[in-house]
N, C-alpha and C positions, 0 to 999 in steps of 0.2 A: 465021851470026849475024844476028839481026833488027836493023833500024835502031833507033836510039835513040828516034826520034819514035814508032815503033810500040809500043815498050815503054811509053812514057808514056801512050799511048792505053789500053792494058790496065789500067795502074794507076788511071787516072782512072775507068774503068768500075767497077773493084772498089770504089773509094771511094764512088761513087754508090750501089752496092748496100748497102754498110754504112750509109750515111746513111739510106737508105730503110728498112732493117730497124730502125734505132734509132728512127726517127720512128714506125714502127708499134708498137714496144714501148712508147713513151712516150705513148700515147693517153690522154686524160682523159675524164671524164664531168662533166656539169653538171646542176644541180637548180634548178628554179624552181617558183613557185606563188603563190597569193594567199591571205592570211590574213583570214578573216571571223569575225564573232561567231556566237553560237548560233542567231540567227534568219536568218543569211546576208543581212541587209539592209544592214549597214554593214561596212566593212573595218576591220581592226585595224592601227594604226600603231605602229611601234617594238617590234614583237614580235621577240624574239631567236630566230634560227634557228641551230642548232649541228649540225655533222656530226661524230659520234663514231665512230671506227673500232671495230667490235666485237672485233676480234682482240686489241687491247691497251688499249681504252677511251681512245685518244688523240684529243684534240680536233684534228681535221684542218683545219676551217675554220668560220667563223661570219659572220653578217651580221644586219642588221635589216630589217624590212619598211618600205617607204617610205610616203608619205602615201596612196598608193592601195592599200596592203596588200601590194604585190608584193615578192618577194625573188628573188635569183639567186645561187646558189653555183657558182663556176667552178673549173675545173682540179682536180677531185677525182680522185685515182688510182682506177683500176678496182679496187674492193674492196667489202666489205660494210659498210654504215654504218647507224647509228641516228640518225635526224633528230629532234632535240628542238626543239619550238617552244614558247616560254615567254612569258608575259605576266602582270603582276601581277593583272589583273582576271579571269583565266581559269585553269583547270587546265591542266597541261602536255599537249601533244599529241605522241604518239610515232609515228613512221613508220619503216619499214625499207626500205633500198635494197640490192638485190643487183646490183652493177655487172657489166657485160658489154661485149664489144667491139662488139656490133651496135647497142646502144641507148645512145648517148652523151649524149643530152639527155633528162632525165626531167622531165615537167611534171605536177605534182600537181593543177593547176587550183585550184579553190576549196577551201581547207582550213578546215573549221568547227571553231572552238575550243570545247571542252567547258566547261560551267559550273563555276565554282570550287567545289570540294567543301568541306564543313564537317564537322569531326570532332565528333560528338555524344557526350555523356556517357551518355545514356540514350534509348532509344526505347520509348515506351509504346504498346501496341496495344489499342484498345478495341473490343469487339464487343457487339452487342446481345444481351441476355439477359433472358428473361422473369422478372419478379419472383416469379411463382408457376408451378410446373410439376410434372409427375409424372415421377418416375424409377422405373419399374417400378410397384410398389404403394406407393411412398413419396411423400407430398406434400411438396414442398420449397419453402420460402420463402427468398428471397435477402434477408438482413437489411438490407443497405445500400440496398435499394430503398424502404425505408419510413422516412420522416423521423420522428425522435423529438426530444424536447427535450434540452437539454444536461444531462449527468450522469444521464440516464435509466438505469434498470435493465431487466433482461430482462422483467419483468412489464409495464413500460410499452410495450416493443416488442410483446409478445404481444397487447396490446389494439389495436394498429394492424393486425394481420394479418387479412385477410378469412377468415371461417369460424372464427376463434378468439375465445372469450369467457373473461373472467376475472371471477369474482364477488368480492364484498367480502372474503371470507375467503382469497382467493388460489387457489381451486379453478379448474382450467383445463378448458375444454370445447372440443372440436374437432368441427365439423359436428354440434353438438347432443349429442355423447356425451362423457362425462367422461373426462379423461385419467388413467389409472391410475398412470403412472410417468413421471418426468422424469429424463432422463439427460443427462450432459455428456460428449461424445465417446464415447458408447456405454457409459458406466459411471455408477453412482450418484455424485453429487457428494460430499456428506458426509451420511451417514445416509439414511433413507428419506423424509424430509419434502421434497416437491417444491418448496416455497416457499423452501428454503434456497438453491437455485440462482437462482430467478427474482427473489428479493429482494436478492441480494448481488452477482450478476454484472452488469457494465456492459453496456448494450445494444450499445455499439460494439465489444465483444469478440466478438460472435457473427457468424459468417460465414453460416450457414444454419440454419434451424429445420426439422427433419424430423419428420413425423408418419406413423406406420405402426402396424400391428397385428402382434402376435407371439403365439406360443403361451404360454398361462398355465401355467407349470411347477407352480404350486400348486393347479391345478384338481382338484377331487374329483368323485365321481360325482354330477353334477347340482346340486351345492351352489354352484358358482361357474362363471363363464363360461370357455369353453375358450380364449378370446383376450383379450388386454388391449391397450388403446390406449397407445402410447408416444410421448412428445415428446422428441426427441433434439436437444440444442443442440450444433452443431458450432462450435468456437471457432477464431478466426484463430490462426495459428501464433505471432504475437508477443503474443497475449493469454492464452496458457496458463500464466499465473502470477499470483499475487496472494495476498492474505491478508485475513481479516476476523475479527471476534471480538465478545465481549460482556463487559462488566465491570459488576458491581453491588456495592453496599456499603450497610450500614445500621447504626445504633447508637442507643441511647437516651442516649448521652453520660454514662452512669452505670455500668452493670454489664454490659449485654448488647451483643453485636455480631455481625455476620455479613457475609461478603464472598465473592465468587466471581469467577473469570476464566476465560474460554473463548477460545482462539485457534486458528484454523485457517489453514494455509498450504498452497498447492498450486503445483506447478511441473511442467508436463507431466502425466504419469500418476502422479506422486508426491504423496501427501497426508499431512500431519502435523497431528494435533490435540493440543493441550496444554491441560490443565485444572487448576484448583486451587479448593478451597473450604475456608474456615475459619469456624467459628462457635461460639458457646456458647449458641445458641438451639435450639429443637426442630428446626431445619433441619439435617439431617446428610447429605443427598445431593441430587443434581440431579433436577429434575422430568422428567416424561415429554417435554415439549416440547424442553428443552435436550438430552436424550439423543438424541432422534430427529434434531434439526437438526444437531448437531455430531458425530454418528457415534459416540457413546460407548456402544456396544451392551453391553459387559460391565459397565456400571455399574448395570444393572437388578438388582433383587432377584428371584430366581427359585428355583423348586424343581421337580423332576420326580417324577411318581408312578410306580407300578409298570408302568403301561401305556405309559410313554415319553412322556407328555404333559407339556409344560413350561408352568408358570404364572409370570406376572410380576406384581409389585406395586411400588408406589412409596410405601410408608409410611416414616415416620421411626421406626426402632426405638430411640427415645431412652428411656433409663431415667429414672425419676423422680428426677432430680438435675440439677445444673448441670454439663453436659458440654461440654468444649472439643473440637471435632472438627477434624481436619485431613485433607483428602482431596486427593490430587494424582496426576497420571499423564500418560502420553503414548501416543498411538496413531500407528502408522506403517503406511502402505499404499502399495505400489508395484506397478504392473503390469509384470511382467517380460516376458511375451510376450502374444500375443493371447488365450491360454487359461489363463494362470497368473498368480497374484499372490503377493506377499510381504506377509504381515500380521504385525505385532508390536505388543504393547502392554505397558505396565508401569504398575502402580498402587501407591499407598502410602496407608494409612489409619492414623490414630492418634486415640484417644479417651481423654481424661482426665476422670474424673468427680469431682465434689466434692459430697458429700451431707451434710447436717446435719439433725438432728432434735431436737426439744425435747418433753419430756413433762411435764405437770403433773397431779398427782393431789390430790384433796381429799376427805377423809372426814368424814362427818357422823355423830355419835353421838346416838342417841335416848335421851331421859330419860323414864322412866315415874314418875308420882307415884301412890303407893298411898294410898288413903284407907281408913282404918279406921272402920268404922261402929260407933258406940257405942250400946249399948242401955241404956236406963234401966229 
């Protein structure tokens, strides 16, 4: 049996080994650094430095930077941390630490704080764009590049465009050649009169003015040109709606009266025309100008001959009497697809005639005097 003092010696050595093992397992790491601003010219005081363990998002330790911008986090267990550096004047700085037994002191040196971010409601990007340019064979004018007066219409805008001329009657010329057709977003506006669009649409509603030539579908052998010049007004998305019209009335404040109303409304590709006319004068229908401008194509008087030719006229077939006329209707036009349209119209006509005649006859009887000649 070993002596007691020798057994105590072995116990003491065993305890030393346990203490050494415990000390090795309880090793810590430290983190230090200096917080600076975005220019690295000055240090940042009172920045909050937090060590958050990634495993469970536990705040393990925190401190503040001193007057020199320095900070020091001590006795952090060996683990994986997210270091968050925060200051009211800057955006947060995020750093990650992967703890290990060999590197117990981690020095970040100078830590540059990012500029404080600002949440923006909108970002507008402006790029240079030529006011006039060619896109293939199409001459394009950017409408907003040309300043017009307040409440100006398209005709006023066209007069500002280089190479475009508008005469007193509203006829449009491009590069010295007459414009044969005016379209709005690739389609006729209301009727075939080009001034209907140029005199009624606001200049601010136009995004671009496109000028090009296309094949004349009505061309005949040598009688007309094979191409026509087209001016196409491309509207802004928020401007593809509106209405316009015309109202007229007249009377002699005694017996005769006449009145008419024309209203056009458009929204996107949809177009609606409403019209009404009432009178007891020789005026019983709309004239050529109103029919062309407001798209009332079926209100023309027409007939077709045996050769298939159609003739139109604009006479008032009024009987020789006082006739009260009522004419009203609606036209509906909607572009369903790029190649198809939905067209509908309804019209109502009523005529009430009042005719009076007076006849007076007067007869004259001839009297003959017979003279009897006496003989002596």
